[in-house]
C-alpha positions as CSV (number, residue, x, y, z in Angstrom):
1,M,11.7,7.7,13.5
2,V,9.5,6.5,10.6
3,C,5.8,6.6,11.3
4,Q,4.3,3.1,11.2
5,L,0.8,4.2,10.4
6,V,1.1,2.9,6.8
7,E,-0.6,0.2,4.8
8,I,1.5,-2.7,3.6
9,A,0.0,-4.7,0.7
10,F,1.6,-7.2,-1.7
11,C,0.8,-10.3,-3.9
12,V,2.5,-13.7,-4.0
13,K,2.3,-16.3,-6.7
14,G,0.8,-19.7,-5.8
15,H,-1.1,-20.3,-2.6
16,P,-0.2,-19.5,1.1
17,P,1.6,-21.8,3.5
18,K,-0.7,-23.9,5.6
19,K,-0.4,-24.5,9.4
20,I,-0.1,-28.2,10.0
21,S,-1.3,-29.7,13.3
22,D,1.0,-32.7,13.6
23,K,4.3,-31.2,12.3
24,S,6.2,-28.0,11.8
25,M,5.5,-26.2,8.6
26,W,9.0,-24.7,8.9
27,S,10.5,-28.1,8.0
28,T,7.7,-29.7,5.8
29,D,9.0,-30.0,2.2
30,N,5.9,-28.7,0.5
31,Q,5.5,-25.8,2.9
32,V,9.0,-24.4,3.1
33,P,9.1,-22.9,-0.4
34,L,5.8,-21.2,0.3
35,L,7.1,-19.8,3.5
36,I,10.3,-18.5,1.8
37,E,8.4,-16.8,-1.0
38,L,5.8,-15.2,1.4
39,R,8.6,-13.8,3.7
40,K,10.6,-12.5,0.8
41,Q,7.6,-10.6,-0.7
42,A,6.5,-9.3,2.7
43,L,10.0,-8.0,3.5
44,K,10.2,-6.3,0.0
45,A,6.8,-4.7,0.6
46,R,7.9,-3.4,4.0
47,D,11.1,-1.9,2.5
48,Q,9.0,-0.2,-0.2
49,V,7.1,1.8,2.4
50,G,10.3,2.8,4.2
51,I,10.0,0.8,7.3
52,N,12.9,-1.2,8.6
53,T,11.4,-2.8,11.7
54,P,8.3,-4.9,12.3
55,L,5.1,-3.1,12.9
56,K,4.2,-2.5,16.6
57,T,0.7,-1.0,16.2
58,K,-2.7,-2.7,16.4
59,L,-3.3,-4.2,12.9
60,S,-6.0,-5.5,10.6
61,L,-5.1,-8.3,8.2
62,E,-6.8,-9.1,5.0
63,L,-6.0,-12.3,3.0
64,K,-7.5,-12.9,-0.5
65,I,-6.7,-16.2,-2.3
66,F,-7.3,-16.4,-6.1
67,G,-7.5,-19.5,-8.2
68,S,-9.8,-21.9,-10.1
69,E,-12.7,-23.5,-8.2
70,Q,-10.8,-26.8,-8.1
71,E,-7.6,-25.2,-6.9
72,L,-9.4,-23.3,-4.1
73,Y,-11.1,-26.5,-3.0
74,E,-7.9,-28.5,-3.0
75,I,-5.8,-26.1,-0.8
76,G,-8.2,-26.6,2.1
77,D,-9.9,-24.4,4.7
78,L,-9.2,-20.8,5.3
79,D,-8.5,-21.2,9.0
80,N,-5.3,-23.2,8.4
81,L,-4.2,-20.9,5.5
82,L,-4.8,-17.8,7.6
83,S,-2.8,-19.3,10.5
84,G,0.0,-20.2,8.1
85,V,0.2,-16.6,6.8
86,C,0.2,-15.2,10.4
87,D,2.9,-17.6,11.5
88,A,5.0,-16.9,8.5
89,L,5.1,-13.2,9.1
90,Q,6.3,-13.4,12.7
91,P,9.3,-15.3,14.1
92,K,9.1,-19.0,14.4
93,P,8.1,-20.3,17.9
94,N,10.9,-20.2,20.5
95,N,11.0,-24.0,20.8
96,P,14.4,-25.7,20.8
97,T,12.8,-29.0,19.6
98,L,11.1,-27.3,16.6
99,E,12.5,-28.7,13.3
100,V,13.5,-26.1,10.7
101,S,14.5,-26.8,7.1
102,E,18.2,-26.6,6.2
103,L,17.2,-24.4,3.3
104,F,17.0,-21.5,5.7
105,N,20.7,-21.8,6.4
106,S,21.5,-20.5,3.0
107,P,23.1,-17.0,3.0
108,E,20.6,-15.8,0.5
109,F,17.8,-16.3,3.0
110,E,19.6,-14.5,5.9
111,E,17.2,-11.5,5.9
112,I,14.2,-13.9,6.2
113,S,15.7,-16.2,8.8
114,P,12.9,-18.0,10.8
115,D,14.2,-16.2,13.9
116,K,13.4,-12.8,12.5
117,A,10.0,-11.0,12.6
118,I,9.1,-9.8,9.1
119,L,5.9,-7.7,9.6
120,F,5.1,-8.2,13.3
121,D,6.6,-9.7,16.4
122,N,3.5,-11.4,17.5
123,D,0.1,-12.0,15.8
124,S,-1.6,-10.9,19.0
125,N,-1.2,-7.4,17.5
126,I,-3.8,-8.4,14.9
127,Y,-7.2,-7.1,16.1
128,K,-9.2,-7.6,12.9
129,I,-9.1,-10.3,10.2
130,H,-10.8,-10.8,6.8
131,A,-10.1,-13.8,4.6
132,E,-11.7,-15.1,1.5
133,K,-11.3,-17.2,-1.6
134,R,-12.1,-15.8,-5.0
135,I,-12.5,-17.8,-8.2
136,T,-10.5,-16.5,-11.2
137,S,-9.3,-17.7,-14.5
138,L,-5.9,-16.0,-13.9
139,E,-2.8,-17.7,-12.5
140,K,-3.2,-18.8,-8.9
141,Y,-2.0,-16.1,-6.4
142,Y,-2.9,-14.4,-3.1
143,S,-2.8,-11.0,-1.7
144,V,-2.0,-9.8,1.9
145,T,-2.9,-6.4,3.2
146,L,-1.9,-5.1,6.7
147,K,-3.5,-1.8,7.9
148,P,-2.9,0.0,11.2
149,I,-5.9,0.4,13.5
150,E,-5.3,4.0,14.9
151,T,-6.0,5.2,18.4
152,K,-6.4,8.8,19.6
153,N,-3.1,8.8,21.6
154,Q,-0.7,8.1,18.7
155,G,0.7,11.6,18.7
156,V,-1.4,13.3,15.9
157,S,-3.8,16.1,16.3
158,H,-7.6,15.7,16.4
159,R,-7.7,17.6,13.0
160,S,-5.2,15.1,11.6
161,D,-7.3,12.2,13.0
162,S,-10.4,13.6,11.4
163,F,-8.9,14.1,8.0
164,K,-7.0,10.8,8.0
165,E,-9.9,8.8,9.2
166,N,-12.1,10.3,6.5
167,I,-9.6,9.4,3.8
168,L,-9.2,5.9,5.1
169,Y,-13.0,5.4,5.4
170,W,-13.6,6.4,1.8
171,A,-10.6,4.5,0.5
172,E,-11.7,1.3,2.3
173,K,-15.2,1.9,0.9
174,Y,-13.7,2.0,-2.6
175,D,-11.9,-1.3,-2.0
176,E,-15.1,-2.9,-0.7
177,D,-17.3,-1.7,-3.5
178,H,-14.9,-2.3,-6.3
179,P,-13.0,-5.5,-5.4
180,W,-12.1,-6.5,-9.0
181,W,-10.5,-3.1,-9.7
182,T,-8.7,-3.2,-6.4
183,D,-7.3,-6.7,-6.9
184,E,-6.4,-6.2,-10.5
185,E,-4.6,-3.0,-9.8
186,Q,-2.5,-4.7,-7.2
187,R,-1.8,-7.7,-9.4
188,I,-0.7,-5.6,-12.4
189,G,1.3,-3.3,-10.3
190,E,3.3,-6.3,-9.0
191,I,4.1,-7.3,-12.6
192,I,5.3,-3.8,-13.6
193,R,7.4,-3.3,-10.5
194,K,9.0,-6.7,-10.7
195,N,10.4,-6.1,-14.2
196,N,10.5,-2.3,-14.4
197,E,8.8,-2.6,-17.8
198,F,5.8,-4.4,-19.3
199,G,4.7,-5.7,-22.7
200,L,1.7,-5.4,-25.0
201,N,-0.5,-7.9,-23.2
202,T,-0.1,-6.1,-19.8
203,L,-0.8,-2.8,-21.5
204,K,-4.0,-4.2,-22.9
205,E,-4.9,-5.4,-19.4
206,I,-4.4,-1.9,-18.1
207,V,-6.6,-0.5,-20.9
208,H,-9.3,-3.1,-19.9
209,W,-9.0,-2.0,-16.3
210,K,-9.1,1.7,-17.0
211,F,-12.0,1.6,-19.5
212,Y,-13.9,-1.5,-18.2
213,T,-17.2,0.3,-18.3
214,L,-16.4,2.0,-21.7
215,P,-16.1,-0.8,-24.2
216,G,-16.1,1.6,-27.1
217,R,-13.1,3.4,-25.7
218,Q,-11.3,0.1,-25.1
219,K,-11.8,-0.9,-28.7
220,R,-10.5,2.5,-30.0
221,V,-7.3,2.3,-27.9
222,N,-6.7,-1.3,-28.7
223,N,-7.0,-0.6,-32.4
224,L,-4.3,2.1,-32.0
225,L,-2.1,-0.3,-30.1
226,A,-2.3,-3.0,-32.8
227,K,0.5,-1.4,-34.7
228,Y,3.0,-2.0,-31.8
229,S,5.0,-5.2,-31.1
230,D,5.5,-6.5,-27.5
231,K,9.2,-5.5,-27.9
232,Q,8.4,-1.9,-28.8
233,I,6.1,-1.5,-25.8
234,R,8.7,-3.0,-23.5
235,E,11.4,-0.6,-24.8
236,I,9.2,2.5,-24.3
237,T,8.0,1.5,-20.8
238,R,11.5,0.6,-19.7
239,K,12.6,4.1,-20.9
240,T,9.7,5.6,-19.1
241,F,10.6,4.3,-15.7
242,N,14.2,5.3,-16.1
243,K,13.1,9.0,-16.6
244,K,13.7,11.2,-13.5
245,T,10.8,13.7,-13.8
246,D,7.0,13.2,-13.9
247,Q,6.7,15.3,-17.1
248,A,9.3,13.1,-18.9
249,R,7.6,9.9,-17.8
250,I,4.2,11.1,-19.0
251,E,5.5,12.4,-22.3
252,T,7.5,9.1,-23.0
253,L,4.3,7.1,-22.4
254,R,2.4,9.4,-24.7
255,T,4.6,8.5,-27.6
256,I,2.5,5.3,-27.7
257,K,-0.5,6.2,-29.9
258,G,-3.6,5.6,-27.7
259,I,-2.1,6.6,-24.4
260,G,-3.2,10.0,-23.2
261,V,-2.7,11.7,-19.9
262,A,-5.4,9.7,-18.1
263,L,-4.0,6.3,-19.2
264,A,-0.4,7.5,-18.5
265,S,-1.5,8.4,-15.0
266,T,-3.0,4.9,-14.5
267,I,0.2,3.2,-15.6
268,L,2.3,5.4,-13.3
269,T,0.0,4.8,-10.4
270,M,0.1,1.1,-10.8
271,Y,3.9,1.3,-10.9
272,D,4.2,3.6,-7.9
273,P,1.0,4.2,-5.8
274,F,3.0,6.0,-3.2
275,Q,3.8,8.9,-5.6
276,Y,1.1,8.9,-8.3
277,C,-2.6,9.0,-8.7
278,I,-5.2,8.3,-11.4
279,Y,-6.3,11.4,-13.3
280,D,-10.1,11.6,-13.2
281,I,-12.9,14.2,-13.5
282,H,-14.4,13.2,-10.1
283,V,-11.1,13.7,-8.3
284,M,-10.7,17.1,-9.8
285,R,-14.2,18.1,-8.8
286,E,-13.6,16.9,-5.2
287,V,-10.2,18.8,-4.9
288,Y,-11.0,22.0,-6.9
289,G,-14.8,22.1,-7.0
290,Q,-14.9,21.6,-10.8
291,E,-12.8,20.1,-13.6
292,P,-10.9,22.5,-15.8
293,K,-11.7,22.8,-19.5
294,Y,-9.6,20.7,-21.8
295,M,-8.1,18.9,-18.8
296,F,-7.0,15.9,-20.8
297,T,-5.2,17.7,-23.6
298,S,-1.9,18.2,-21.7
299,S,-0.4,17.1,-18.4
300,K,-0.5,20.6,-16.9
301,Y,-3.5,20.0,-14.6
302,Y,-2.4,16.5,-13.7
303,L,0.9,17.7,-12.5
304,Q,-0.9,20.4,-10.4
305,L,-3.1,17.7,-8.9
306,L,0.0,15.5,-8.1
307,K,1.6,18.4,-6.3
308,E,-1.5,18.9,-4.1
309,L,-2.0,15.3,-3.2
310,R,1.7,14.7,-2.5
311,K,1.5,17.5,0.1
312,L,-1.3,15.7,1.8
313,S,0.5,12.4,1.5
314,N,3.6,13.8,3.2
315,N,1.5,15.5,6.0
316,Y,-0.6,12.4,6.8
317,N,1.7,9.6,5.7
318,I,-0.8,8.1,3.3
319,Q,-0.2,6.9,-0.2
320,V,-1.1,9.4,-3.0
321,R,-3.2,6.8,-4.6
322,T,-5.1,6.1,-1.4
323,I,-6.0,9.8,-1.0
324,E,-7.0,10.1,-4.7
325,K,-9.3,7.0,-4.6
326,A,-10.9,8.3,-1.4
327,F,-11.7,11.6,-3.2
328,F,-12.9,9.7,-6.2
329,K,-15.3,7.5,-4.1
330,K,-16.5,10.4,-2.0
331,N,-17.4,12.5,-5.1
332,L,-19.3,9.6,-6.7
333,S,-21.4,9.1,-3.5
């Protein structure tokens, strides 16, 4: 049996479906496409963490909606949007008079049939909710994050509870203290995973994310990237994600002038946060007590770090990235 004490997070383009008081959103023309897209992305995110049934544990749900000030005003109040998301992630009400769009009868939507639970059977399992709107100049989208709320009788030792709770505490503190980094990481990761490659503009966004507080470093890297076309970057990144080993992926990325081990680790982490982490001095200090000399000249120490964090990931069923950012935040504090 797969442990369900995992976080499920995903992004969806556009805005969430909205609960409508006087009619079924399952049959309303402007809500049905939003329902379909949300259920598709939620099912995909569930599959990615290796779970094939709805979550049964107590949950916290976080909804963040991004758009221009005008867009966020026009989509209405958070209560109805939050209700729409909750209703969309569970089966439709068991009401024989409820109208459902004929679009759901299409064979391509069989896996997200309204009768099926996608992430939970009943939203009464949600014990904690956070929802907010955020103004952005980017394309309108929203993010959904479901996290388990653990109890002491879930079959893990007190030592396991202590370590895992500590990791989740510091990881959540990272997310709370660095909302832009957290949201951008999720958004860019969705782009990379969707296409299994990315182009020059996305690479520049990753550089901006990684070196946000180091404008001089950003400028130097972008100057080196100026010699590459979008097509060249796409070819190299596509080749990277088709490689079978960590070493091969890192070395393929490093054929792009301006990408070192740290930036390569950032790209791989955005692509697959379950298996990769961002290479950073603070993480090395937290894990080993101090950073090694010349730690950025080769991938040797990064691969060693990956090995250590993957062991912890397997033992406690937490993403490698979640463990790493917890260590990063703890060392900074």
